[in-house]
Wavefront OBJ file of the C-alpha trace (Angstrom):
o trace
v 37.743 2.175 -17.057
v 34.554 3.614 -19.277
v 31.651 5.066 -18.169
v 29.002 4.107 -16.709
v 25.975 4.140 -19.339
v 22.916 6.814 -17.979
v 19.190 5.116 -17.221
v 16.907 6.424 -19.310
v 15.162 9.353 -18.140
v 11.709 7.703 -17.569
v 13.333 5.023 -15.069
v 15.754 7.400 -12.962
v 12.712 10.019 -12.226
v 9.732 8.028 -12.030
v 9.183 6.797 -8.467
v 6.068 4.239 -7.375
v 3.470 5.801 -5.822
v 1.253 4.420 -2.305
v -1.463 5.529 -1.154
v -2.358 4.563 2.629
v -5.670 4.409 3.964
v -5.944 4.617 7.654
v -7.726 6.845 10.027
v -5.294 6.944 12.503
v -2.816 9.750 11.813
v 0.286 8.673 14.159
v -0.011 5.246 11.590
v -0.149 7.642 8.406
v 2.786 10.462 9.650
v 4.908 7.192 10.776
v 4.455 5.412 7.954
v 4.798 8.601 5.220
v 8.162 9.434 6.940
v 9.276 5.173 6.748
v 7.919 4.916 3.318
v 8.482 8.985 1.812
v 12.578 8.237 1.158
v 11.798 5.119 -1.518
v 7.805 6.394 -2.685
v 5.718 8.979 -3.071
v 3.187 8.681 -0.489
v -0.631 9.586 -1.091
v -2.675 9.851 2.754
v -6.101 9.133 2.841
v -8.011 8.981 6.268
v -11.440 8.836 5.004
v -11.709 5.183 3.386
v -15.742 6.007 1.622
v -13.401 8.626 -0.923
v -10.650 5.460 -2.092
v -12.297 4.857 -5.109
v -12.450 7.810 -6.661
v -8.429 8.997 -5.075
v -7.278 5.619 -6.752
v -9.226 6.907 -9.922
v -6.975 10.240 -9.460
v -4.055 9.446 -8.051
v -3.210 5.396 -10.024
v -1.404 4.516 -6.961
v 0.754 1.476 -7.453
v -0.193 -0.173 -4.078
v -2.744 0.955 -1.626
v -2.014 0.141 2.278
v -4.921 0.392 3.824
v -5.708 -0.262 7.636
v -8.979 -3.302 7.839
v -10.259 -1.372 11.205
v -11.932 1.676 10.374
v -15.330 3.602 11.523
v -17.820 3.783 8.585
v -16.270 1.771 5.031
v -13.396 -0.819 6.760
v -10.362 -2.446 4.635
v -12.473 -5.084 3.630
v -15.336 -2.782 2.401
v -12.639 -0.388 0.573
v -11.094 -3.915 -1.299
v -14.530 -4.820 -2.417
v -14.916 -1.102 -3.808
v -12.191 -1.399 -5.711
v -12.713 -4.901 -6.861
v -16.165 -3.809 -8.231
v -15.231 -0.929 -10.557
v -13.574 -1.996 -14.134
v -10.889 0.842 -13.944
v -9.466 0.070 -10.154
v -10.129 -3.993 -10.122
v -6.531 -4.492 -10.717
v -5.022 -2.066 -8.301
v -2.815 -4.001 -5.889
v -3.981 -3.687 -2.455
v -2.141 -4.696 1.323
v -4.017 -5.050 4.349
v -1.995 -3.171 7.038
v -3.251 -4.233 10.423
v -3.225 -3.585 14.312
v -5.746 -6.371 14.650
v -3.869 -9.400 13.855
v -0.194 -10.181 14.996
v 2.738 -11.290 12.721
v 2.195 -14.773 13.835
v -1.454 -15.313 13.061
v -0.864 -13.386 9.735
v 1.955 -16.041 9.048
v -0.457 -18.882 9.631
v -3.145 -17.630 7.251
v 0.089 -17.211 4.782
v 0.074 -13.329 5.151
v -2.945 -12.911 3.317
v -6.423 -11.864 4.586
v -9.403 -12.072 2.130
v -7.341 -12.512 -0.825
v -5.160 -9.783 0.012
v -1.651 -9.431 1.468
v -1.765 -8.497 4.783
v 1.268 -7.278 7.230
v 0.720 -6.601 10.915
v 1.457 -3.250 12.444
v 2.629 -5.245 14.969
v 5.777 -5.970 13.068
v 8.763 -4.165 13.432
v 8.714 -1.357 10.640
v 11.445 -3.036 8.809
v 9.336 -5.740 7.832
v 6.936 -3.916 7.086
v 8.633 -1.997 4.681
v 9.951 -4.497 3.406
v 6.525 -6.471 2.796
v 5.899 -3.415 0.925
v 9.079 -3.526 -1.114
v 8.264 -6.842 -2.120
v 4.384 -6.202 -3.165
v 5.310 -3.088 -5.343
v 8.327 -4.853 -6.791
v 7.009 -7.103 -9.121
v 4.207 -4.704 -10.581
v 4.495 -2.599 -13.318
v 4.993 0.467 -13.156
v 1.388 2.535 -13.826
l 1 2 3 4 5 6 7 8 9 10 11 12 13 14 15 16 17 18 19 20 21 22 23 24 25 26 27 28 29 30 31 32 33 34 35 36 37 38 39 40 41 42 43 44 45 46 47 48 49 50 51 52 53 54 55 56 57 58 59 60 61 62 63 64 65 66 67 68 69 70 71 72 73 74 75 76 77 78 79 80 81 82 83 84 85 86 87 88 89 90 91 92 93 94 95 96 97 98 99 100 101 102 103 104 105 106 107 108 109 110 111 112 113 114 115 116 117 118 119 120 121 122 123 124 125 126 127 128 129 130 131 132 133 134 135 136 137 138 139
């Protein structure tokens, strides 16, 4: 049997990058452990820094809590959308404010962005992240 052709170097070593924005360190620790096996994960606990971090890190997907002190997730979404250099960055809300059933009833979308409940099983969250990032062109 002939050997399988090797993947190009860039395809075999390049990992996609996620930016997790949540004020709850327990949530970001759990998600970093869960998602870190598949993605490079950057964590941000202060959402008002999101624009600068997105510009510097160039994530493939921003996974953002909705309810946070100061700037909430919707504010993060508006800020990224308002800047020409970050407007195309994918953002998915991860929220405890809605159950999985409530999000399913609104088509899995919050304020025009993908949404996933923190109350969902971690496997469901991982599958949703994988689905959101899988069709996006690597940065």
